PDB file of N, CA, C and O in Angstrom:
ATOM      1  N   MET A   1      86.764 121.127 109.651  1.00  0.00           N
ATOM      2  CA  MET A   1      87.618 121.960 108.853  1.00  0.00           C
ATOM      3  C   MET A   1      87.126 121.923 107.414  1.00  0.00           C
ATOM      4  O   MET A   1      86.929 120.844 106.855  1.00  0.00           O
ATOM      5  N   LYS A   2      86.930 123.059 106.826  1.00  0.00           N
ATOM      6  CA  LYS A   2      86.530 123.149 105.435  1.00  0.00           C
ATOM      7  C   LYS A   2      87.793 122.953 104.577  1.00  0.00           C
ATOM      8  O   LYS A   2      88.796 123.648 104.735  1.00  0.00           O
ATOM      9  N   VAL A   3      87.697 121.996 103.684  1.00  0.00           N
ATOM     10  CA  VAL A   3      88.858 121.669 102.874  1.00  0.00           C
ATOM     11  C   VAL A   3      88.576 122.070 101.440  1.00  0.00           C
ATOM     12  O   VAL A   3      87.525 121.759 100.880  1.00  0.00           O
ATOM     13  N   ASP A   4      89.535 122.766 100.861  1.00  0.00           N
ATOM     14  CA  ASP A   4      89.356 123.198  99.480  1.00  0.00           C
ATOM     15  C   ASP A   4      89.730 122.090  98.508  1.00  0.00           C
ATOM     16  O   ASP A   4      90.484 121.174  98.837  1.00  0.00           O
ATOM     17  N   SER A   5      89.198 122.194  97.331  1.00  0.00           N
ATOM     18  CA  SER A   5      89.442 121.170  96.314  1.00  0.00           C
ATOM     19  C   SER A   5      90.895 121.130  95.862  1.00  0.00           C
ATOM     20  O   SER A   5      91.382 120.078  95.449  1.00  0.00           O
ATOM     21  N   LYS A   6      91.596 122.263  95.935  1.00  0.00           N
ATOM     22  CA  LYS A   6      92.998 122.278  95.531  1.00  0.00           C
ATOM     23  C   LYS A   6      93.843 121.390  96.449  1.00  0.00           C
ATOM     24  O   LYS A   6      94.710 120.656  95.976  1.00  0.00           O
ATOM     25  N   LEU A   7      93.589 121.456  97.760  1.00  0.00           N
ATOM     26  CA  LEU A   7      94.323 120.612  98.696  1.00  0.00           C
ATOM     27  C   LEU A   7      93.997 119.137  98.463  1.00  0.00           C
ATOM     28  O   LEU A   7      94.890 118.290  98.466  1.00  0.00           O
ATOM     29  N   LYS A   8      92.733 118.840  98.265  1.00  0.00           N
ATOM     30  CA  LYS A   8      92.333 117.452  97.983  1.00  0.00           C
ATOM     31  C   LYS A   8      93.044 116.959  96.710  1.00  0.00           C
ATOM     32  O   LYS A   8      93.557 115.841  96.679  1.00  0.00           O
ATOM     33  N   GLU A   9      93.072 117.765  95.703  1.00  0.00           N
ATOM     34  CA  GLU A   9      93.730 117.388  94.460  1.00  0.00           C
ATOM     35  C   GLU A   9      95.227 117.183  94.668  1.00  0.00           C
ATOM     36  O   GLU A   9      95.821 116.259  94.113  1.00  0.00           O
ATOM     37  N   GLN A  10      95.825 118.054  95.472  1.00  0.00           N
ATOM     38  CA  GLN A  10      97.258 117.914  95.752  1.00  0.00           C
ATOM     39  C   GLN A  10      97.571 116.620  96.481  1.00  0.00           C
ATOM     40  O   GLN A  10      98.521 115.924  96.124  1.00  0.00           O
ATOM     41  N   ILE A  11      96.791 116.289  97.492  1.00  0.00           N
ATOM     42  CA  ILE A  11      96.986 115.048  98.246  1.00  0.00           C
ATOM     43  C   ILE A  11      96.755 113.845  97.320  1.00  0.00           C
ATOM     44  O   ILE A  11      97.525 112.885  97.339  1.00  0.00           O
ATOM     45  N   ASN A  12      95.708 113.902  96.524  1.00  0.00           N
ATOM     46  CA  ASN A  12      95.434 112.819  95.594  1.00  0.00           C
ATOM     47  C   ASN A  12      96.562 112.649  94.586  1.00  0.00           C
ATOM     48  O   ASN A  12      96.899 111.523  94.220  1.00  0.00           O
ATOM     49  N   ASP A  13      97.150 113.754  94.134  1.00  0.00           N
ATOM     50  CA  ASP A  13      98.308 113.666  93.225  1.00  0.00           C
ATOM     51  C   ASP A  13      99.488 112.964  93.877  1.00  0.00           C
ATOM     52  O   ASP A  13     100.187 112.173  93.243  1.00  0.00           O
ATOM     53  N   ILE A  14      99.700 113.269  95.168  1.00  0.00           N
ATOM     54  CA  ILE A  14     100.804 112.624  95.914  1.00  0.00           C
ATOM     55  C   ILE A  14     100.545 111.103  95.994  1.00  0.00           C
ATOM     56  O   ILE A  14     101.448 110.301  95.756  1.00  0.00           O
ATOM     57  N   LEU A  15      99.326 110.731  96.324  1.00  0.00           N
ATOM     58  CA  LEU A  15      98.997 109.307  96.408  1.00  0.00           C
ATOM     59  C   LEU A  15      99.100 108.626  95.048  1.00  0.00           C
ATOM     60  O   LEU A  15      99.585 107.500  94.936  1.00  0.00           O
ATOM     61  N   SER A  16      98.642 109.316  94.034  1.00  0.00           N
ATOM     62  CA  SER A  16      98.691 108.732  92.673  1.00  0.00           C
ATOM     63  C   SER A  16     100.123 108.550  92.208  1.00  0.00           C
ATOM     64  O   SER A  16     100.442 107.567  91.538  1.00  0.00           O
ATOM     65  N   GLU A  17     100.973 109.477  92.553  1.00  0.00           N
ATOM     66  CA  GLU A  17     102.398 109.381  92.190  1.00  0.00           C
ATOM     67  C   GLU A  17     103.044 108.217  92.961  1.00  0.00           C
ATOM     68  O   GLU A  17     103.840 107.464  92.400  1.00  0.00           O
ATOM     69  N   TRP A  18     102.702 108.080  94.221  1.00  0.00           N
ATOM     70  CA  TRP A  18     103.224 106.985  95.051  1.00  0.00           C
ATOM     71  C   TRP A  18     102.761 105.656  94.478  1.00  0.00           C
ATOM     72  O   TRP A  18     103.575 104.765  94.236  1.00  0.00           O
ATOM     73  N   ASN A  19     101.442 105.516  94.255  1.00  0.00           N
ATOM     74  CA  ASN A  19     100.826 104.384  93.564  1.00  0.00           C
ATOM     75  C   ASN A  19     101.297 103.024  94.035  1.00  0.00           C
ATOM     76  O   ASN A  19     101.894 102.278  93.259  1.00  0.00           O
ATOM     77  N   PRO A  20     101.037 102.680  95.315  1.00  0.00           N
ATOM     78  CA  PRO A  20     101.513 101.396  95.842  1.00  0.00           C
ATOM     79  C   PRO A  20     100.915 100.190  95.174  1.00  0.00           C
ATOM     80  O   PRO A  20     101.495  99.107  95.254  1.00  0.00           O
ATOM     81  N   LEU A  21      99.780 100.324  94.516  1.00  0.00           N
ATOM     82  CA  LEU A  21      99.172  99.217  93.802  1.00  0.00           C
ATOM     83  C   LEU A  21      99.719  99.065  92.391  1.00  0.00           C
ATOM     84  O   LEU A  21      99.438  98.085  91.700  1.00  0.00           O
ATOM     85  N   ASP A  22     100.518 100.068  91.972  1.00  0.00           N
ATOM     86  CA  ASP A  22     101.117 100.062  90.659  1.00  0.00           C
ATOM     87  C   ASP A  22     100.086  99.918  89.534  1.00  0.00           C
ATOM     88  O   ASP A  22     100.276  99.179  88.567  1.00  0.00           O
ATOM     89  N   VAL A  23      98.982 100.662  89.708  1.00  0.00           N
ATOM     90  CA  VAL A  23      97.953 100.681  88.668  1.00  0.00           C
ATOM     91  C   VAL A  23      98.372 101.694  87.593  1.00  0.00           C
ATOM     92  O   VAL A  23      99.212 102.557  87.849  1.00  0.00           O
ATOM     93  N   PRO A  24      97.787 101.589  86.393  1.00  0.00           N
ATOM     94  CA  PRO A  24      98.118 102.554  85.347  1.00  0.00           C
ATOM     95  C   PRO A  24      97.794 103.977  85.808  1.00  0.00           C
ATOM     96  O   PRO A  24      96.864 104.178  86.589  1.00  0.00           O
ATOM     97  N   ALA A  25      98.536 104.936  85.339  1.00  0.00           N
ATOM     98  CA  ALA A  25      98.404 106.340  85.765  1.00  0.00           C
ATOM     99  C   ALA A  25      96.978 106.876  85.609  1.00  0.00           C
ATOM    100  O   ALA A  25      96.502 107.642  86.448  1.00  0.00           O
ATOM    101  N   PHE A  26      96.301 106.469  84.532  1.00  0.00           N
ATOM    102  CA  PHE A  26      94.958 107.007  84.330  1.00  0.00           C
ATOM    103  C   PHE A  26      93.968 106.424  85.342  1.00  0.00           C
ATOM    104  O   PHE A  26      92.887 106.984  85.524  1.00  0.00           O
ATOM    105  N   ILE A  27      94.299 105.345  85.987  1.00  0.00           N
ATOM    106  CA  ILE A  27      93.458 104.761  87.043  1.00  0.00           C
ATOM    107  C   ILE A  27      93.859 105.287  88.407  1.00  0.00           C
ATOM    108  O   ILE A  27      93.011 105.454  89.284  1.00  0.00           O
ATOM    109  N   ALA A  28      95.143 105.549  88.595  1.00  0.00           N
ATOM    110  CA  ALA A  28      95.669 105.958  89.908  1.00  0.00           C
ATOM    111  C   ALA A  28      94.977 107.203  90.424  1.00  0.00           C
ATOM    112  O   ALA A  28      94.732 107.310  91.626  1.00  0.00           O
ATOM    113  N   SER A  29      94.661 108.131  89.569  1.00  0.00           N
ATOM    114  CA  SER A  29      94.029 109.383  90.022  1.00  0.00           C
ATOM    115  C   SER A  29      92.658 109.126  90.639  1.00  0.00           C
ATOM    116  O   SER A  29      92.201 109.916  91.465  1.00  0.00           O
ATOM    117  N   GLU A  30      92.004 108.056  90.261  1.00  0.00           N
ATOM    118  CA  GLU A  30      90.693 107.698  90.847  1.00  0.00           C
ATOM    119  C   GLU A  30      90.879 106.684  91.988  1.00  0.00           C
ATOM    120  O   GLU A  30      90.131 106.693  92.966  1.00  0.00           O
ATOM    121  N   GLU A  31      91.855 105.840  91.851  1.00  0.00           N
ATOM    122  CA  GLU A  31      92.052 104.710  92.788  1.00  0.00           C
ATOM    123  C   GLU A  31      92.221 105.154  94.248  1.00  0.00           C
ATOM    124  O   GLU A  31      91.710 104.508  95.163  1.00  0.00           O
ATOM    125  N   TYR A  32      92.933 106.249  94.450  1.00  0.00           N
ATOM    126  CA  TYR A  32      93.310 106.628  95.813  1.00  0.00           C
ATOM    127  C   TYR A  32      92.481 107.785  96.374  1.00  0.00           C
ATOM    128  O   TYR A  32      92.710 108.214  97.504  1.00  0.00           O
ATOM    129  N   MET A  33      91.523 108.292  95.599  1.00  0.00           N
ATOM    130  CA  MET A  33      90.731 109.456  96.022  1.00  0.00           C
ATOM    131  C   MET A  33      89.976 109.197  97.339  1.00  0.00           C
ATOM    132  O   MET A  33      89.767 110.123  98.124  1.00  0.00           O
ATOM    133  N   ASN A  34      89.573 107.955  97.577  1.00  0.00           N
ATOM    134  CA  ASN A  34      88.804 107.641  98.792  1.00  0.00           C
ATOM    135  C   ASN A  34      89.599 107.820 100.072  1.00  0.00           C
ATOM    136  O   ASN A  34      89.012 107.840 101.153  1.00  0.00           O
ATOM    137  N   TYR A  35      90.894 107.950  99.986  1.00  0.00           N
ATOM    138  CA  TYR A  35      91.744 108.065 101.189  1.00  0.00           C
ATOM    139  C   TYR A  35      92.142 109.488 101.505  1.00  0.00           C
ATOM    140  O   TYR A  35      92.718 109.758 102.559  1.00  0.00           O
ATOM    141  N   VAL A  36      91.840 110.397 100.601  1.00  0.00           N
ATOM    142  CA  VAL A  36      92.282 111.791 100.743  1.00  0.00           C
ATOM    143  C   VAL A  36      91.675 112.464 101.976  1.00  0.00           C
ATOM    144  O   VAL A  36      92.401 113.088 102.749  1.00  0.00           O
ATOM    145  N   ASP A  37      90.374 112.351 102.173  1.00  0.00           N
ATOM    146  CA  ASP A  37      89.729 113.019 103.305  1.00  0.00           C
ATOM    147  C   ASP A  37      90.278 112.525 104.648  1.00  0.00           C
ATOM    148  O   ASP A  37      90.488 113.325 105.560  1.00  0.00           O
ATOM    149  N   SER A  38      90.505 111.244 104.771  1.00  0.00           N
ATOM    150  CA  SER A  38      91.065 110.707 106.018  1.00  0.00           C
ATOM    151  C   SER A  38      92.441 111.267 106.293  1.00  0.00           C
ATOM    152  O   SER A  38      92.771 111.578 107.437  1.00  0.00           O
ATOM    153  N   ILE A  39      93.244 111.397 105.260  1.00  0.00           N
ATOM    154  CA  ILE A  39      94.592 111.931 105.411  1.00  0.00           C
ATOM    155  C   ILE A  39      94.522 113.406 105.838  1.00  0.00           C
ATOM    156  O   ILE A  39      95.271 113.843 106.711  1.00  0.00           O
ATOM    157  N   ILE A  40      93.645 114.138 105.231  1.00  0.00           N
ATOM    158  CA  ILE A  40      93.489 115.563 105.588  1.00  0.00           C
ATOM    159  C   ILE A  40      92.971 115.692 107.015  1.00  0.00           C
ATOM    160  O   ILE A  40      93.398 116.581 107.753  1.00  0.00           O
ATOM    161  N   ASP A  41      92.056 114.813 107.408  1.00  0.00           N
ATOM    162  CA  ASP A  41      91.522 114.831 108.780  1.00  0.00           C
ATOM    163  C   ASP A  41      92.613 114.566 109.827  1.00  0.00           C
ATOM    164  O   ASP A  41      92.612 115.153 110.909  1.00  0.00           O
ATOM    165  N   ILE A  42      93.521 113.689 109.485  1.00  0.00           N
ATOM    166  CA  ILE A  42      94.628 113.371 110.397  1.00  0.00           C
ATOM    167  C   ILE A  42      95.496 114.605 110.605  1.00  0.00           C
ATOM    168  O   ILE A  42      95.930 114.900 111.718  1.00  0.00           O
ATOM    169  N   GLY A  43      95.734 115.310 109.521  1.00  0.00           N
ATOM    170  CA  GLY A  43      96.537 116.528 109.610  1.00  0.00           C
ATOM    171  C   GLY A  43      98.019 116.246 109.722  1.00  0.00           C
ATOM    172  O   GLY A  43      98.504 115.191 109.313  1.00  0.00           O
ATOM    173  N   ARG A  44      98.720 117.197 110.278  1.00  0.00           N
ATOM    174  CA  ARG A  44     100.180 117.145 110.332  1.00  0.00           C
ATOM    175  C   ARG A  44     100.701 116.394 111.559  1.00  0.00           C
ATOM    176  O   ARG A  44     101.642 116.847 112.211  1.00  0.00           O
ATOM    177  N   ASN A  45     100.105 115.272 111.868  1.00  0.00           N
ATOM    178  CA  ASN A  45     100.535 114.422 112.963  1.00  0.00           C
ATOM    179  C   ASN A  45     101.308 113.242 112.345  1.00  0.00           C
ATOM    180  O   ASN A  45     100.709 112.280 111.862  1.00  0.00           O
ATOM    181  N   ILE A  46     102.613 113.334 112.368  1.00  0.00           N
ATOM    182  CA  ILE A  46     103.452 112.373 111.646  1.00  0.00           C
ATOM    183  C   ILE A  46     103.237 110.930 112.134  1.00  0.00           C
ATOM    184  O   ILE A  46     103.208 110.001 111.326  1.00  0.00           O
ATOM    185  N   ASN A  47     103.089 110.748 113.431  1.00  0.00           N
ATOM    186  CA  ASN A  47     102.887 109.373 113.940  1.00  0.00           C
ATOM    187  C   ASN A  47     101.541 108.826 113.518  1.00  0.00           C
ATOM    188  O   ASN A  47     101.441 107.653 113.159  1.00  0.00           O
ATOM    189  N   ALA A  48     100.511 109.642 113.552  1.00  0.00           N
ATOM    190  CA  ALA A  48      99.203 109.222 113.101  1.00  0.00           C
ATOM    191  C   ALA A  48      99.208 108.919 111.604  1.00  0.00           C
ATOM    192  O   ALA A  48      98.568 107.969 111.153  1.00  0.00           O
ATOM    193  N   LEU A  49      99.932 109.729 110.844  1.00  0.00           N
ATOM    194  CA  LEU A  49     100.037 109.458 109.393  1.00  0.00           C
ATOM    195  C   LEU A  49     100.775 108.159 109.144  1.00  0.00           C
ATOM    196  O   LEU A  49     100.391 107.405 108.250  1.00  0.00           O
ATOM    197  N   ARG A  50     101.804 107.875 109.893  1.00  0.00           N
ATOM    198  CA  ARG A  50     102.519 106.599 109.734  1.00  0.00           C
ATOM    199  C   ARG A  50     101.572 105.421 110.001  1.00  0.00           C
ATOM    200  O   ARG A  50     101.515 104.462 109.231  1.00  0.00           O
ATOM    201  N   ARG A  51     100.842 105.519 111.099  1.00  0.00           N
ATOM    202  CA  ARG A  51      99.881 104.454 111.433  1.00  0.00           C
ATOM    203  C   ARG A  51      98.838 104.299 110.313  1.00  0.00           C
ATOM    204  O   ARG A  51      98.483 103.189 109.918  1.00  0.00           O
ATOM    205  N   TYR A  52      98.368 105.432 109.824  1.00  0.00           N
ATOM    206  CA  TYR A  52      97.350 105.388 108.767  1.00  0.00           C
ATOM    207  C   TYR A  52      97.901 104.744 107.503  1.00  0.00           C
ATOM    208  O   TYR A  52      97.249 103.883 106.912  1.00  0.00           O
ATOM    209  N   PHE A  53      99.079 105.149 107.088  1.00  0.00           N
ATOM    210  CA  PHE A  53      99.636 104.596 105.861  1.00  0.00           C
ATOM    211  C   PHE A  53      99.949 103.108 105.983  1.00  0.00           C
ATOM    212  O   PHE A  53      99.783 102.360 105.020  1.00  0.00           O
ATOM    213  N   LEU A  54     100.397 102.677 107.149  1.00  0.00           N
ATOM    214  CA  LEU A  54     100.623 101.231 107.363  1.00  0.00           C
ATOM    215  C   LEU A  54      99.312 100.465 107.303  1.00  0.00           C
ATOM    216  O   LEU A  54      99.235  99.393 106.702  1.00  0.00           O
ATOM    217  N   SER A  55      98.282 101.022 107.929  1.00  0.00           N
ATOM    218  CA  SER A  55      96.963 100.393 107.872  1.00  0.00           C
ATOM    219  C   SER A  55      96.423 100.393 106.443  1.00  0.00           C
ATOM    220  O   SER A  55      95.812  99.418 106.004  1.00  0.00           O
ATOM    221  N   LEU A  56      96.647 101.466 105.735  1.00  0.00           N
ATOM    222  CA  LEU A  56      96.208 101.564 104.344  1.00  0.00           C
ATOM    223  C   LEU A  56      96.849 100.464 103.526  1.00  0.00           C
ATOM    224  O   LEU A  56      96.165  99.752 102.791  1.00  0.00           O
ATOM    225  N   ILE A  57      98.149 100.322 103.648  1.00  0.00           N
ATOM    226  CA  ILE A  57      98.876  99.322 102.869  1.00  0.00           C
ATOM    227  C   ILE A  57      98.410  97.915 103.207  1.00  0.00           C
ATOM    228  O   ILE A  57      98.100  97.126 102.314  1.00  0.00           O
ATOM    229  N   ILE A  58      98.362  97.603 104.490  1.00  0.00           N
ATOM    230  CA  ILE A  58      98.090  96.233 104.923  1.00  0.00           C
ATOM    231  C   ILE A  58      96.591  95.903 104.893  1.00  0.00           C
ATOM    232  O   ILE A  58      96.181  94.919 104.278  1.00  0.00           O
ATOM    233  N   ASP A  59      95.794  96.719 105.550  1.00  0.00           N
ATOM    234  CA  ASP A  59      94.386  96.410 105.760  1.00  0.00           C
ATOM    235  C   ASP A  59      93.470  96.771 104.593  1.00  0.00           C
ATOM    236  O   ASP A  59      92.551  96.024 104.259  1.00  0.00           O
ATOM    237  N   ARG A  60      93.726  97.897 103.993  1.00  0.00           N
ATOM    238  CA  ARG A  60      92.811  98.362 102.933  1.00  0.00           C
ATOM    239  C   ARG A  60      93.254  97.945 101.538  1.00  0.00           C
ATOM    240  O   ARG A  60      92.426  97.559 100.713  1.00  0.00           O
ATOM    241  N   LEU A  61      94.541  98.020 101.271  1.00  0.00           N
ATOM    242  CA  LEU A  61      95.015  97.674  99.940  1.00  0.00           C
ATOM    243  C   LEU A  61      95.435  96.206  99.848  1.00  0.00           C
ATOM    244  O   LEU A  61      95.635  95.680  98.753  1.00  0.00           O
ATOM    245  N   GLY A  62      95.565  95.558 100.989  1.00  0.00           N
ATOM    246  CA  GLY A  62      95.900  94.127 101.005  1.00  0.00           C
ATOM    247  C   GLY A  62      97.326  93.805 100.558  1.00  0.00           C
ATOM    248  O   GLY A  62      97.605  92.718 100.053  1.00  0.00           O
ATOM    249  N   LEU A  63      98.217  94.772 100.756  1.00  0.00           N
ATOM    250  CA  LEU A  63      99.609  94.578 100.355  1.00  0.00           C
ATOM    251  C   LEU A  63     100.422  94.075 101.548  1.00  0.00           C
ATOM    252  O   LEU A  63     100.030  94.265 102.699  1.00  0.00           O
ATOM    253  N   GLU A  64     101.525  93.451 101.272  1.00  0.00           N
ATOM    254  CA  GLU A  64     102.414  93.011 102.341  1.00  0.00           C
ATOM    255  C   GLU A  64     103.318  94.144 102.778  1.00  0.00           C
ATOM    256  O   GLU A  64     103.704  95.005 101.986  1.00  0.00           O
ATOM    257  N   TYR A  65     103.640  94.122 104.039  1.00  0.00           N
ATOM    258  CA  TYR A  65     104.565  95.118 104.579  1.00  0.00           C
ATOM    259  C   TYR A  65     105.675  94.412 105.321  1.00  0.00           C
ATOM    260  O   TYR A  65     105.416  93.594 106.204  1.00  0.00           O
ATOM    261  N   ASP A  66     106.889  94.719 104.976  1.00  0.00           N
ATOM    262  CA  ASP A  66     108.066  94.150 105.634  1.00  0.00           C
ATOM    263  C   ASP A  66     108.824  95.276 106.305  1.00  0.00           C
ATOM    264  O   ASP A  66     109.465  96.070 105.618  1.00  0.00           O
ATOM    265  N   PRO A  67     108.772  95.375 107.652  1.00  0.00           N
ATOM    266  CA  PRO A  67     109.442  96.473 108.348  1.00  0.00           C
ATOM    267  C   PRO A  67     110.961  96.478 108.213  1.00  0.00           C
ATOM    268  O   PRO A  67     111.617  97.430 108.637  1.00  0.00           O
ATOM    269  N   SER A  68     111.523  95.429 107.628  1.00  0.00           N
ATOM    270  CA  SER A  68     112.969  95.417 107.392  1.00  0.00           C
ATOM    271  C   SER A  68     113.320  95.814 105.954  1.00  0.00           C
ATOM    272  O   SER A  68     114.497  95.891 105.602  1.00  0.00           O
ATOM    273  N   ASN A  69     112.308  96.065 105.130  1.00  0.00           N
ATOM    274  CA  ASN A  69     112.524  96.424 103.723  1.00  0.00           C
ATOM    275  C   ASN A  69     112.718  97.951 103.649  1.00  0.00           C
ATOM    276  O   ASN A  69     111.758  98.718 103.722  1.00  0.00           O
ATOM    277  N   LEU A  70     113.980  98.366 103.502  1.00  0.00           N
ATOM    278  CA  LEU A  70     114.291  99.803 103.489  1.00  0.00           C
ATOM    279  C   LEU A  70     113.654 100.529 102.334  1.00  0.00           C
ATOM    280  O   LEU A  70     113.268 101.690 102.474  1.00  0.00           O
ATOM    281  N   LYS A  71     113.534  99.879 101.196  1.00  0.00           N
ATOM    282  CA  LYS A  71     112.894 100.516 100.038  1.00  0.00           C
ATOM    283  C   LYS A  71     111.435 100.833 100.374  1.00  0.00           C
ATOM    284  O   LYS A  71     110.948 101.925 100.080  1.00  0.00           O
ATOM    285  N   GLN A  72     110.760  99.896 100.975  1.00  0.00           N
ATOM    286  CA  GLN A  72     109.349 100.110 101.355  1.00  0.00           C
ATOM    287  C   GLN A  72     109.207 101.181 102.429  1.00  0.00           C
ATOM    288  O   GLN A  72     108.319 102.032 102.359  1.00  0.00           O
ATOM    289  N   ILE A  73     110.076 101.130 103.407  1.00  0.00           N
ATOM    290  CA  ILE A  73     110.055 102.146 104.487  1.00  0.00           C
ATOM    291  C   ILE A  73     110.300 103.527 103.901  1.00  0.00           C
ATOM    292  O   ILE A  73     109.579 104.474 104.217  1.00  0.00           O
ATOM    293  N   ASN A  74     111.295 103.648 103.063  1.00  0.00           N
ATOM    294  CA  ASN A  74     111.626 104.939 102.448  1.00  0.00           C
ATOM    295  C   ASN A  74     110.480 105.459 101.581  1.00  0.00           C
ATOM    296  O   ASN A  74     110.211 106.660 101.553  1.00  0.00           O
ATOM    297  N   SER A  75     109.814 104.555 100.880  1.00  0.00           N
ATOM    298  CA  SER A  75     108.686 104.949 100.052  1.00  0.00           C
ATOM    299  C   SER A  75     107.566 105.532 100.907  1.00  0.00           C
ATOM    300  O   SER A  75     106.977 106.551 100.548  1.00  0.00           O
ATOM    301  N   ILE A  76     107.274 104.897 102.025  1.00  0.00           N
ATOM    302  CA  ILE A  76     106.220 105.384 102.912  1.00  0.00           C
ATOM    303  C   ILE A  76     106.644 106.695 103.539  1.00  0.00           C
ATOM    304  O   ILE A  76     105.848 107.632 103.593  1.00  0.00           O
ATOM    305  N   GLU A  77     107.860 106.786 104.010  1.00  0.00           N
ATOM    306  CA  GLU A  77     108.333 108.027 104.624  1.00  0.00           C
ATOM    307  C   GLU A  77     108.336 109.180 103.618  1.00  0.00           C
ATOM    308  O   GLU A  77     108.042 110.320 103.978  1.00  0.00           O
ATOM    309  N   ASN A  78     108.661 108.890 102.381  1.00  0.00           N
ATOM    310  CA  ASN A  78     108.670 109.903 101.349  1.00  0.00           C
ATOM    311  C   ASN A  78     107.245 110.439 101.094  1.00  0.00           C
ATOM    312  O   ASN A  78     107.052 111.649 100.979  1.00  0.00           O
ATOM    313  N   VAL A  79     106.282 109.567 101.010  1.00  0.00           N
ATOM    314  CA  VAL A  79     104.925 110.008 100.789  1.00  0.00           C
ATOM    315  C   VAL A  79     104.382 110.780 101.985  1.00  0.00           C
ATOM    316  O   VAL A  79     103.635 111.744 101.818  1.00  0.00           O
ATOM    317  N   ILE A  80     104.749 110.366 103.169  1.00  0.00           N
ATOM    318  CA  ILE A  80     104.345 111.078 104.392  1.00  0.00           C
ATOM    319  C   ILE A  80     104.943 112.489 104.407  1.00  0.00           C
ATOM    320  O   ILE A  80     104.264 113.455 104.755  1.00  0.00           O
ATOM    321  N   GLU A  81     106.207 112.595 104.030  1.00  0.00           N
ATOM    322  CA  GLU A  81     106.852 113.909 103.983  1.00  0.00           C
ATOM    323  C   GLU A  81     106.140 114.822 102.996  1.00  0.00           C
ATOM    324  O   GLU A  81     105.903 115.994 103.289  1.00  0.00           O
ATOM    325  N   LYS A  82     105.796 114.287 101.821  1.00  0.00           N
ATOM    326  CA  LYS A  82     105.103 115.085 100.820  1.00  0.00           C
ATOM    327  C   LYS A  82     103.725 115.537 101.329  1.00  0.00           C
ATOM    328  O   LYS A  82     103.316 116.679 101.123  1.00  0.00           O
ATOM    329  N   VAL A  83     103.025 114.616 101.995  1.00  0.00           N
ATOM    330  CA  VAL A  83     101.718 114.955 102.566  1.00  0.00           C
ATOM    331  C   VAL A  83     101.866 116.045 103.629  1.00  0.00           C
ATOM    332  O   VAL A  83     101.109 117.015 103.648  1.00  0.00           O
ATOM    333  N   MET A  84     102.839 115.871 104.504  1.00  0.00           N
ATOM    334  CA  MET A  84     103.067 116.848 105.581  1.00  0.00           C
ATOM    335  C   MET A  84     103.334 118.241 104.973  1.00  0.00           C
ATOM    336  O   MET A  84     102.837 119.248 105.477  1.00  0.00           O
ATOM    337  N   ASN A  85     104.109 118.282 103.903  1.00  0.00           N
ATOM    338  CA  ASN A  85     104.420 119.560 103.279  1.00  0.00           C
ATOM    339  C   ASN A  85     103.207 120.188 102.599  1.00  0.00           C
ATOM    340  O   ASN A  85     103.113 121.411 102.493  1.00  0.00           O
ATOM    341  N   ALA A  86     102.299 119.365 102.147  1.00  0.00           N
ATOM    342  CA  ALA A  86     101.093 119.855 101.468  1.00  0.00           C
ATOM    343  C   ALA A  86     100.034 120.350 102.457  1.00  0.00           C
ATOM    344  O   ALA A  86      99.283 121.280 102.163  1.00  0.00           O
ATOM    345  N   LEU A  87      99.987 119.728 103.606  1.00  0.00           N
ATOM    346  CA  LEU A  87      98.942 120.085 104.581  1.00  0.00           C
ATOM    347  C   LEU A  87      99.266 121.402 105.244  1.00  0.00           C
ATOM    348  O   LEU A  87     100.425 121.681 105.550  1.00  0.00           O
ATOM    349  N   PRO A  88      98.245 122.215 105.468  1.00  0.00           N
ATOM    350  CA  PRO A  88      98.474 123.517 106.130  1.00  0.00           C
ATOM    351  C   PRO A  88      98.822 123.348 107.599  1.00  0.00           C
ATOM    352  O   PRO A  88      98.411 122.382 108.241  1.00  0.00           O
ATOM    353  N   GLU A  89      99.571 124.285 108.113  1.00  0.00           N
ATOM    354  CA  GLU A  89      99.851 124.323 109.566  1.00  0.00           C
ATOM    355  C   GLU A  89      98.516 124.533 110.275  1.00  0.00           C
ATOM    356  O   GLU A  89      97.571 125.059 109.686  1.00  0.00           O
ATOM    357  N   ARG A  90      98.442 124.131 111.514  1.00  0.00           N
ATOM    358  CA  ARG A  90      97.233 124.333 112.288  1.00  0.00           C
ATOM    359  C   ARG A  90      96.919 125.815 112.319  1.00  0.00           C
ATOM    360  O   ARG A  90      97.789 126.635 112.613  1.00  0.00           O
ATOM    361  N   GLY A  91      95.685 126.155 112.019  1.00  0.00           N
ATOM    362  CA  GLY A  91      95.271 127.535 112.016  1.00  0.00           C
ATOM    363  C   GLY A  91      95.512 128.260 110.706  1.00  0.00           C
ATOM    364  O   GLY A  91      94.971 129.341 110.472  1.00  0.00           O
ATOM    365  N   GLU A  92      96.332 127.653 109.848  1.00  0.00           N
ATOM    366  CA  GLU A  92      96.603 128.235 108.538  1.00  0.00           C
ATOM    367  C   GLU A  92      95.431 127.957 107.626  1.00  0.00           C
ATOM    368  O   GLU A  92      94.929 126.833 107.600  1.00  0.00           O
ATOM    369  N   LYS A  93      94.987 128.932 106.890  1.00  0.00           N
ATOM    370  CA  LYS A  93      93.854 128.737 106.005  1.00  0.00           C
ATOM    371  C   LYS A  93      94.326 128.238 104.655  1.00  0.00           C
ATOM    372  O   LYS A  93      95.397 128.596 104.166  1.00  0.00           O
ATOM    373  N   THR A  94      93.476 127.388 104.066  1.00  0.00           N
ATOM    374  CA  THR A  94      93.735 126.931 102.714  1.00  0.00           C
ATOM    375  C   THR A  94      92.950 127.795 101.756  1.00  0.00           C
ATOM    376  O   THR A  94      91.898 128.325 102.115  1.00  0.00           O
ATOM    377  N   LEU A  95      93.436 127.941 100.571  1.00  0.00           N
ATOM    378  CA  LEU A  95      92.779 128.788  99.593  1.00  0.00           C
ATOM    379  C   LEU A  95      91.731 128.023  98.822  1.00  0.00           C
ATOM    380  O   LEU A  95      91.073 128.587  97.948  1.00  0.00           O
TER     381      LEU A  95
END
């Protein structure tokens, strides 16, 4: 799938706003760029996105995850919702 730079920028903005590492804003826009393509490749599969974000938090970013922490769960679900809304429907073209 050919991905336009606007979609990549939009996904990166979502990740930068989420900022689970709590890095300064001027660093966040670069910090999470490496994850954008994987997220776009997953597409609008909510279960796959959940698995990806949990793996991102635990395995790649080295953060702790507590499945009983509602604030953490809501934060992840919120970012997934934003990503889902940004990603095109299957067959829909991006500009």
